[in-house]
C-alpha positions in Angstrom: 87.6 47.0 108.3 85.6 48.5 111.0 88.4 49.8 113.0 89.5 51.9 110.2 86.3 53.2 109.8 85.9 54.5 113.3 89.6 55.7 113.2 89.6 53.9 116.8 93.2 52.8 118.2 93.5 48.9 118.1 91.6 47.1 120.8 93.0 44.0 122.1 89.2 42.5 122.6 88.0 43.1 119.1 88.4 39.7 118.2 85.3 38.7 120.4 83.4 40.8 118.5 84.6 40.3 114.9 85.9 37.1 113.6 89.5 37.4 112.1 88.0 36.8 108.4 84.6 38.1 108.4 82.6 36.4 105.5 82.0 38.9 102.7 77.9 38.3 103.1 78.4 39.4 106.4 80.4 42.4 105.8 78.0 43.5 103.1 74.8 42.7 105.6 76.3 45.0 108.4 77.5 47.8 106.2 73.8 48.0 104.5 72.3 47.7 108.3 74.5 50.5 109.3 73.7 52.9 106.2 69.9 51.9 106.3 68.8 51.9 109.8 70.8 54.7 111.7 69.6 58.3 111.7 69.3 59.9 108.2 69.0 56.9 106.1 71.4 56.6 102.8 70.3 54.1 100.2 73.7 53.3 98.6 75.1 50.1 100.0 78.9 49.8 100.1 81.3 47.0 100.4 82.8 46.7 103.8 86.3 45.3 102.9 89.8 46.5 104.0 90.4 49.8 102.6 93.7 51.0 101.0 95.8 52.6 103.2 95.6 56.3 102.8 98.2 58.2 101.8 99.7 61.3 103.6 99.6 63.4 100.5 97.0 66.3 100.6 93.9 66.3 98.3 93.0 69.4 96.5 89.6 70.7 95.4 89.7 68.5 92.1 90.5 65.5 94.0 94.1 65.1 93.1 97.0 63.6 95.4 100.2 65.4 95.7 101.8 62.1 95.8 102.7 60.6 92.5 103.1 57.2 93.7 99.4 57.5 95.0 98.3 58.6 91.7 99.6 55.5 90.2 98.2 53.1 92.7 94.9 54.6 94.0 91.8 52.5 93.2 89.3 54.2 90.6 86.8 54.3 93.7 89.0 55.7 96.3 87.1 58.9 96.9 83.7 57.2 96.8 85.0 54.5 99.5 86.3 57.4 101.5 82.9 59.2 101.3 81.1 56.2 102.5 83.4 55.5 105.1 82.7 58.9 106.5 79.0 58.3 106.5 79.4 55.3 108.5 81.4 56.8 111.1 79.1 59.9 111.2 76.0 57.5 111.5 77.7 55.6 114.3 78.7 58.7 116.2 75.1 60.1 116.0 73.8 56.8 117.6 76.1 57.3 120.8 74.9 59.2 124.0 77.4 61.9 124.4 76.8 62.9 120.8 73.2 62.8 121.3 73.2 65.1 124.3 75.2 67.8 122.3 72.6 69.6 120.2 75.0 71.7 118.3 77.4 68.9 117.4 74.3 66.4 116.3 73.0 69.4 114.0 76.2 69.8 112.4 76.8 66.0 111.9 73.4 65.6 110.4 74.1 68.5 108.2 77.3 66.9 106.9 75.5 63.5 106.3 73.1 65.2 104.2 75.7 67.0 102.1 77.9 64.1 101.7 74.9 61.7 100.7 73.7 64.4 98.1 77.1 64.6 96.6 77.9 61.3 96.6 74.5 60.1 94.9 74.8 57.0 93.1 78.3 57.4 92.0 80.5 54.2 91.5 84.0 55.8 90.7 85.5 58.9 91.7 84.8 60.5 88.1 81.1 60.2 88.8 81.7 62.7 91.8 80.8 66.2 91.1 83.5 68.9 92.2 81.8 70.0 95.2 82.2 66.4 96.6 85.8 67.1 97.8 84.9 70.3 99.4 82.0 67.9 101.6 84.7 65.4 102.0 86.9 68.1 103.8 84.1 69.4 105.6 83.1 66.2 107.0 86.5 65.0 108.0 86.7 68.5 110.0 83.4 67.5 111.9 84.4 64.2 112.4 87.6 65.4 114.3 85.7 67.8 116.5 83.2 64.7 117.3 86.0 62.6 118.0 87.2 64.8 120.9 83.9 64.4 122.5 83.8 60.7 122.1 86.8 58.7 121.6 85.6 55.5 123.5 86.2 52.8 121.3 84.5 50.1 123.7 81.4 52.2 123.5 81.2 52.0 119.6 82.3 48.6 119.7 79.2 47.6 121.9 77.1 49.6 119.7 78.6 47.8 116.6 77.8 44.2 118.2 74.3 45.2 118.8 73.9 46.2 115.2 75.4 42.9 114.0 73.2 40.7 116.3 70.2 42.6 114.8 71.4 42.6 111.5 72.0 38.8 111.6 68.5 38.4 113.0 66.8 40.5 110.3 68.6 38.4 107.7 67.4 35.2 108.9 63.9 36.6 108.8 64.0 38.1 105.4 65.8 34.9 104.2 63.2 32.7 105.4 60.3 35.1 103.9 62.2 35.2 100.7 62.4 31.6 100.4 58.8 31.2 101.0 57.6 34.2 98.4 60.0 32.0 95.9 58.4 28.9 96.3 55.1 30.5 96.1 55.8 32.2 92.9 57.3 29.2 91.4 53.8 27.3 92.1 51.5 30.1 90.8 50.7 29.9 87.3 51.0 32.8 85.1 47.9 34.1 83.7 48.9 33.6 80.3 49.7 30.0 80.8 46.4 29.3 82.2 44.5 31.3 79.2 46.5 28.9 76.6 44.9 25.8 77.7 41.5 27.3 78.1 41.5 28.5 74.7 43.4 25.3 73.1 40.6 23.3 74.9 37.7 25.1 73.4 39.3 24.9 70.0 39.8 21.1 70.4 36.1 20.2 71.1 35.3 22.4 68.2 37.2 19.6 65.7 35.2 16.7 64.4 36.6 13.4 65.7 38.5 12.6 62.5 40.3 15.9 62.9 41.4 15.0 66.5 43.8 12.2 65.5 47.7 12.3 64.8 49.5 10.9 61.8 51.9 7.9 61.8 50.4 6.3 64.6 51.9 2.8 63.3 55.4 4.2 64.5 54.1 4.4 68.2 55.5 0.8 69.0 58.4 0.4 66.5 61.4 -0.4 68.6 63.8 0.5 65.9 62.9 3.9 66.3 63.9 6.7 68.8 61.4 7.0 71.4 60.9 9.9 73.9 58.8 9.8 77.1 57.5 13.2 78.2 55.0 13.7 81.3 54.0 17.2 81.6 51.0 19.5 82.3 52.5 22.3 80.7 51.8 23.0 77.2 53.9 25.6 76.3 56.9 23.9 78.1 56.2 20.5 76.3 56.2 22.2 72.9 59.6 23.8 73.5 61.1 20.1 74.7 59.7 18.8 71.1 60.4 21.7 68.8 64.2 21.8 70.4 64.6 18.1 69.7 63.3 18.0 66.3 65.2 21.0 65.2 68.4 19.3 66.1 67.4 15.6 64.8 69.6 14.2 61.9 66.4 12.3 60.8 63.5 13.8 62.3 61.2 10.9 60.8 62.5 8.6 63.0 61.7 10.3 66.3 58.8 9.5 68.2 57.4 11.6 70.9 54.8 10.0 73.6 53.4 12.9 76.0 51.5 11.9 78.7 49.4 14.6 80.7 46.6 14.9 83.0 43.1 15.1 82.2 42.7 18.9 82.7 45.3 19.4 80.0 44.8 16.6 77.5 42.4 18.5 75.0 44.8 21.4 75.1 48.1 19.4 74.6 46.5 17.5 71.8 45.2 20.9 70.2 48.6 22.3 70.3 50.3 19.7 68.5 47.5 19.2 65.9 47.7 23.0 65.1 51.7 22.9 65.5 53.1 19.6 64.4 56.6 19.1 64.8 57.7 18.5 61.2 58.2 14.6 60.2 58.6 13.6 63.8 55.7 11.7 65.3 53.4 12.7 68.4 51.4 10.8 70.7 49.3 12.4 73.4 47.9 10.3 76.1 45.9 11.0 79.5 47.0 9.4 82.4 43.6 8.2 83.0 43.9 5.8 80.2 46.4 3.6 82.3 43.8 2.0 84.0 46.2 -0.5 85.6 47.8 2.3 87.5 45.8 2.3 90.8 46.4 2.2 94.3 46.0 -1.7 94.6 49.2 -1.8 92.3 51.0 1.3 92.9 52.2 2.0 96.8 52.9 5.7 95.9 49.3 6.2 94.3 47.9 5.2 97.7 50.3 7.2 99.5 49.6 10.4 97.7 45.9 10.2 98.1 46.3 9.8 101.8 45.1 12.9 104.1 48.4 13.1 105.8 50.6 13.4 102.7 48.1 16.0 101.5 48.6 17.6 104.7 52.3 17.5 104.4 52.8 19.1 101.0 50.1 21.7 101.5 51.0 23.0 104.9 53.9 25.1 102.9 51.5 28.0 102.7 52.6 29.1 106.0 56.0 30.5 106.0 57.1 29.2 109.4 55.9 25.6 108.7 59.4 24.1 107.6 62.9 25.8 107.4 63.1 23.8 104.0 60.1 24.8 102.0 61.3 22.9 98.7 60.3 19.7 100.5 56.5 20.7 100.8 55.8 21.4 97.1 52.5 20.1 96.3 53.8 19.1 92.6 55.0 16.1 94.2 51.4 14.9 94.9 50.8 14.6 90.8 51.1 11.3 89.8 52.8 12.6 86.5 55.7 12.9 88.6 56.0 9.3 89.5 55.2 7.8 86.0 58.9 7.6 85.4 59.1 4.6 87.5 56.5 2.7 85.2 58.3 2.9 81.9 58.0 -0.6 81.0 54.3 -0.7 81.7 53.7 2.4 79.7 55.8 1.2 76.6 55.3 -2.8 76.9 56.9 -3.0 73.2 59.9 -0.6 73.2 63.4 -1.6 74.1 64.9 1.8 75.0 63.3 5.2 75.9 64.7 8.7 76.5 62.9 10.2 79.4 63.0 14.3 79.1 61.8 16.7 81.7 59.5 19.5 80.7 62.1 22.3 81.8 64.8 21.3 79.4 65.9 22.5 76.2 67.7 20.2 73.5 70.6 21.7 71.5 72.0 18.8 69.6 71.3 15.6 68.3 70.4 12.8 70.7 70.2 9.7 68.5 73.5 8.5 69.7 72.3 7.8 73.2 70.2 4.9 71.6 73.6 3.2 70.7 75.4 3.5 73.9 76.4 0.5 75.8 75.0 0.9 79.4 77.0 -2.0 80.5 74.1 -4.1 81.8 72.8 -1.2 83.8 69.2 0.4 83.5 69.6 3.9 83.6 71.9 6.1 81.7 72.5 9.5 83.7 74.9 12.3 84.2 76.4 12.1 87.5 76.6 15.1 89.8 79.4 14.5 91.9 80.7 17.8 91.6 77.8 19.2 93.4 77.9 18.3 97.1 74.3 18.8 97.6 73.5 15.9 95.2 75.4 13.2 97.0 73.1 10.6 98.7 73.3 12.0 102.4 71.7 15.1 101.0 68.3 13.4 100.3 68.3 10.2 102.2 68.2 9.7 106.1 71.1 7.9 106.9 70.0 8.0 110.8 67.9 5.3 109.7 69.4 1.9 109.5 67.5 0.8 106.6 69.4 3.6 104.7 72.9 3.4 106.4 73.0 -0.5 106.1 72.2 -0.4 102.0 73.6 2.8 100.8 76.9 5.1 100.8 76.2 8.6 102.2 79.0 10.0 99.9 77.8 8.1 96.7 77.6 10.5 93.5 74.1 11.2 92.9 73.0 11.8 89.3 70.3 14.0 87.5 66.9 13.5 86.5 65.8 15.3 83.4 67.6 13.6 80.3 67.9 9.8 81.1 68.1 6.9 78.8 66.6 3.9 80.0 67.2 0.1 78.9 63.5 -1.3 79.3 64.8 -5.1 78.6 66.9 -4.9 81.5 64.5 -3.1 83.8 62.4 -5.8 83.1 64.9 -8.5 83.7 65.9 -7.1 86.9 62.5 -6.3 87.9 63.2 -2.8 88.9 59.6 -1.6 89.2 59.2 -3.9 92.1 62.4 -2.5 93.8 60.8 0.9 93.6 57.3 -0.4 95.1 59.6 -2.4 97.8 61.1 1.0 98.9 58.1 3.0 98.9 56.1 0.9 101.0 59.1 1.0 103.7 58.9 5.1 103.2 55.1 5.3 104.0 55.8 7.4 107.0 58.6 9.6 105.2 61.4 8.4 107.5 63.7 7.5 104.8 63.2 10.6 102.5 60.8 13.5 101.9 61.5 15.0 98.7 59.8 13.8 95.6 61.4 11.3 93.0 64.9 12.0 92.9 65.7 10.1 96.2 63.4 7.3 95.4 65.3 7.2 91.9 68.7 7.0 93.7 67.6 4.2 95.7 65.6 2.4 92.9 68.6 2.7 90.5 71.5 2.1 93.1 74.3 0.3 91.2 72.2 0.3 88.1 73.0 3.7 86.6 75.6 4.2 83.7 77.4 7.7 84.0 77.0 9.6 80.9 79.7 12.2 79.8 78.7 15.7 81.3 78.3 17.4 78.1 75.3 15.5 77.6 73.1 17.3 80.4 74.1 20.6 82.0 72.0 21.6 84.9 71.3 24.8 86.9 69.6 27.4 84.7 66.8 27.4 87.3 68.5 28.5 90.4 72.4 29.3 89.3 73.1 32.6 87.6 76.8 31.4 87.2 76.5 28.5 84.8 79.6 29.0 82.5 78.2 30.0 79.0 80.9 27.6 77.5 79.3 24.7 79.3 75.7 25.8 78.1 76.6 25.9 74.6 78.4 22.6 74.3 75.8 21.0 76.1 73.3 18.8 74.2 70.5 19.5 76.6 70.4 22.2 79.3 68.2 22.2 82.1 66.2 24.7 83.9 66.0 22.7 87.3 65.0 24.8 90.2 62.3 27.8 90.6 63.4 30.0 88.2 61.8 28.6 85.0 62.2 30.1 81.8 58.4 30.6 81.6 58.1 32.7 84.8 58.9 36.3 85.5 61.4 35.2 88.0 63.4 33.2 85.5 67.1 34.0 85.3 66.9 36.6 82.2 70.1 35.8 80.5 69.0 32.1 80.2 65.5 32.9 78.9 66.6 33.0 75.1 67.6 29.5 74.9 64.3 28.6 75.6 62.2 31.4 74.1 63.7 30.9 70.8 61.9 27.5 70.2 58.4 29.4 70.6 56.6 31.4 67.9 55.3 34.3 69.6 53.1 35.2 66.9 50.8 32.4 67.0 47.3 33.5 67.3 47.1 31.3 70.9 50.0 33.1 72.3 49.1 36.8 71.2 45.3 36.5 72.5 46.8 35.1 75.8 49.4 38.1 76.1 52.1 35.4 76.1 55.3 37.2 75.2 59.1 36.7 75.4 
């Protein structure tokens, strides 16, 4: 640990400076700060962890120990760590006044730091080190012994390290906040290619005559015996992946009907895409939200709230990095009524009995028709629960300091995931779920019950009306978690890129992108012209 790096005798008061178990993240932050902020910057970050006990065996010029047991147990990067330790010790010494005031020692230490830094380079293991590195190690050790005779005050070193740690934590907080802001900004920004695509498609659509602007099999749109999907999106490419991946795994594609609702700006582009790239035998419908004349502010309280100046100001204040400690609560996407259409499924599909709701950031990997035959036990919503994720429990999203929430809900209740939900519309109508949603939206007009989007409203609306699906139906986290197990991904029926790191963005997690990209034909003229590549 730090005491080993400084070669100081044990100090009883050290616990007031470092906790007994310093978190790895704090260790890494401190070590990086020491290497990069002290005199003569050194680019390589090291792991500030407890070093293996150094043997008493001598090291020859080839770096071999004369102790057999050491050769058997010595880590592959032992010498690399030793060199990095030396750099930290040297830089700490250089920052102390007694050394600064000794020009000869200062010059010698600076020279040794340069030599060790050059010898170390980017080496990760001892085998990467040049032969000269071991000579530099010896020379540095001798110089450090000289310095130790001049400055052997551990209290001064600890005081310096305490100041470093405090400064590092302050810098880390600032960088973390700035990183969050920039990530949110990147996630909200439309890539140039995805801006170009709908423009090209729209131009092409309006060059068609009216008879060419219609889809086939429109008689299937209201057939309750077929498999109906609801997809609300303003992203043409994302919608295409959802449809293509679903159809490619469907056992009977001709029995699957996709109802896509988009906004007026993307309506022509969305239609043109599927007119030019029909999904096999499946049926497609594309509607504009403006067609739902019944959906107005006199009927929908959320529509009235979304248009209020205070709500717009709340969501768009995110342009200031310092405006909110949790910037994802201020994403303007929640101002889109497309995001709230999921609460009006019976009105949108008055003649259907069941609908599978899909987000546009998912990929389907298996046939989903089995979901329609599930018995939801009188529940309205079939969804995968997220009890394993602490941040998906109710107290994460709802304000339990408000009695309206605390008197009606359990803070530790399991949340569930939007993105792939089977809805029983008959039960929805019978239990008058839309009215439940309206009632709670009216109560939350001042955002005192919840802040974030549609999930909190969904948790409340479908409280005790949600049937838990097996976890393999819907695996989440590909839009923020780089550690989702490959086995879980491969056995999942649906994978979900929930989070900011969408697969169509450059910031997307690269190892997950191919699951999404393989459902796009990048040789299509529109994509080539708009420079959209895998």
